[in-house]
C-alpha positions as CSV (number, residue, x, y, z in Angstrom):
1,M,12.5,3.0,9.3
2,K,12.9,6.7,9.4
3,T,11.7,9.4,7.1
4,G,14.4,10.6,4.7
5,E,15.9,7.1,4.4
6,K,16.1,5.4,1.0
7,A,13.1,3.3,0.4
8,P,14.0,-0.4,0.0
9,D,13.4,-1.7,-3.5
10,F,11.2,-4.7,-4.1
11,T,9.4,-6.5,-6.9
12,L,6.0,-8.2,-6.4
13,K,3.3,-9.7,-8.6
14,D,0.0,-8.1,-9.1
15,L,-3.3,-9.9,-9.4
16,N,-2.7,-10.6,-13.1
17,G,0.7,-12.1,-12.4
18,D,2.6,-9.1,-13.8
19,S,5.7,-7.9,-12.0
20,W,5.6,-4.5,-10.3
21,S,8.9,-3.0,-9.1
22,L,9.4,0.1,-7.0
23,H,12.4,1.2,-9.0
24,D,10.3,1.5,-12.1
25,H,8.4,4.4,-10.4
26,K,11.4,6.6,-9.5
27,G,10.5,10.2,-10.1
28,K,7.0,9.6,-8.9
29,T,5.4,9.7,-5.5
30,V,4.5,6.1,-4.5
31,V,2.0,5.1,-1.8
32,L,2.2,1.6,-0.3
33,L,-1.0,0.6,1.6
34,F,-0.1,-2.5,3.5
35,Y,-3.1,-4.4,4.9
36,P,-3.6,-7.7,6.7
37,G,-5.9,-9.6,4.4
38,D,-8.3,-9.7,1.5
39,D,-12.0,-9.9,2.2
40,T,-11.7,-9.1,5.9
41,P,-14.1,-6.4,7.4
42,V,-11.6,-3.6,8.1
43,C,-9.4,-4.2,5.0
44,T,-12.5,-4.3,2.8
45,A,-13.7,-1.0,4.3
46,Q,-10.3,0.6,3.9
47,L,-9.8,-0.4,0.2
48,C,-13.4,0.4,-0.7
49,S,-12.9,3.8,0.8
50,V,-9.8,4.2,-1.4
51,R,-11.9,3.1,-4.3
52,D,-14.7,5.6,-3.4
53,N,-12.1,8.5,-3.1
54,W,-10.0,7.3,-6.1
55,S,-10.4,10.6,-8.0
56,Q,-8.7,12.5,-5.1
57,Y,-5.9,10.0,-5.1
58,Q,-5.5,10.3,-8.9
59,E,-5.4,14.1,-8.6
60,T,-2.2,13.8,-6.6
61,G,-0.5,11.9,-9.5
62,A,0.8,9.4,-7.0
63,E,1.1,5.7,-7.8
64,V,-1.0,4.0,-5.1
65,V,-0.8,0.2,-4.5
66,G,-2.2,-2.1,-1.9
67,I,0.0,-4.9,-0.5
68,S,-0.8,-7.9,1.5
69,M,0.6,-11.4,1.9
70,D,-2.4,-12.9,0.2
71,S,-2.0,-14.7,-3.2
72,E,-2.5,-13.2,-6.6
73,K,-5.7,-15.4,-7.0
74,S,-7.0,-14.0,-3.7
75,H,-6.3,-10.5,-4.8
76,K,-8.1,-11.1,-8.1
77,S,-11.2,-12.4,-6.4
78,F,-11.2,-9.6,-3.8
79,A,-10.7,-6.8,-6.5
80,D,-13.4,-8.2,-8.7
81,K,-15.9,-8.6,-5.8
82,Y,-15.5,-5.0,-4.7
83,N,-14.6,-3.4,-8.0
84,L,-11.3,-2.1,-6.6
85,T,-9.5,0.5,-8.6
86,L,-6.0,0.4,-7.1
87,K,-3.4,-2.2,-8.0
88,L,-3.0,-5.0,-5.5
89,L,0.4,-6.7,-5.0
90,S,1.0,-10.1,-3.6
91,D,3.7,-10.4,-0.9
92,E,3.3,-14.1,-0.2
93,K,6.9,-14.5,1.0
94,G,6.7,-11.4,3.1
95,D,9.7,-9.7,1.4
96,A,8.3,-6.2,1.2
97,T,6.6,-6.7,4.6
98,E,10.0,-7.4,6.2
99,K,11.8,-4.6,4.3
100,Y,9.3,-2.0,5.5
101,N,9.1,-3.5,9.0
102,V,5.3,-3.9,8.8
103,R,4.9,-7.6,9.9
104,S,1.7,-8.2,11.9
105,W,1.6,-10.1,15.2
106,L,-0.7,-12.4,13.3
107,P,1.3,-15.1,11.5
108,G,1.5,-14.7,7.7
109,R,0.1,-11.2,7.7
110,S,1.3,-7.7,7.1
111,A,0.3,-5.1,9.6
112,R,-1.9,-2.2,8.5
113,A,0.5,0.5,7.4
114,V,0.8,3.5,5.1
115,V,4.2,4.3,3.4
116,V,4.7,7.3,1.2
117,I,7.9,7.4,-0.9
118,D,8.9,10.7,-2.5
119,K,10.0,11.2,-6.1
120,N,13.6,10.8,-5.1
121,G,12.9,7.3,-3.6
122,N,13.1,8.4,0.0
123,L,10.6,7.6,2.8
124,A,8.4,10.6,3.3
125,Y,5.8,9.0,5.6
126,H,5.8,5.6,7.4
127,K,2.9,4.9,9.8
128,V,2.1,1.4,11.1
129,Q,-1.3,1.0,12.8
130,S,-0.6,-0.6,16.2
131,L,-4.2,-2.0,16.2
132,S,-5.3,-3.3,12.8
133,L,-8.9,-2.7,13.8
134,F,-8.7,0.9,12.7
135,R,-8.1,1.9,9.1
136,P,-6.2,5.0,8.0
137,K,-8.4,7.8,7.0
138,D,-8.2,8.9,3.3
139,D,-7.6,12.5,4.3
140,E,-4.6,11.5,6.3
141,V,-3.1,9.5,3.4
142,L,-3.9,12.3,0.9
143,D,-2.2,14.9,3.2
144,A,0.9,12.7,3.5
145,I,1.0,12.4,-0.3
146,R,0.7,16.2,-0.7
147,A,3.4,16.8,2.0
148,A,5.8,14.4,0.2
149,Q,5.2,16.4,-3.0
150,G,5.8,19.7,-1.2
151,N,2.1,20.8,-1.7
């Protein structure tokens, strides 16, 4: 995937079983935080850091969602346990993971990746962590959001 390309559309269920579709957010910057799995050490640290810096994410006006191949039930338990503020989407079949080319070498898992989609629905930022042991820094994600918004 290359920046400037049209972002592939998808629809996934959130932790409450409600549908979330990318096309419903056209005109808004969207951030997809792909991560390998709920309740794992690095993923927990990553999503808790997003929670702890949530006001900075909100200031950008971007729609920020977490995506893994875990179930809605797993997401619900994970979000409740850590009081997570961002919406978690379940990609159990791996559709979004495949479309965004972020499949992990671990079976049934997404790789750790950050995708920023601009208000026109184009890829503005696409970074896959080659080693899932390291989480993206919030400042890096926030800078990518601001760059996509022209700020």
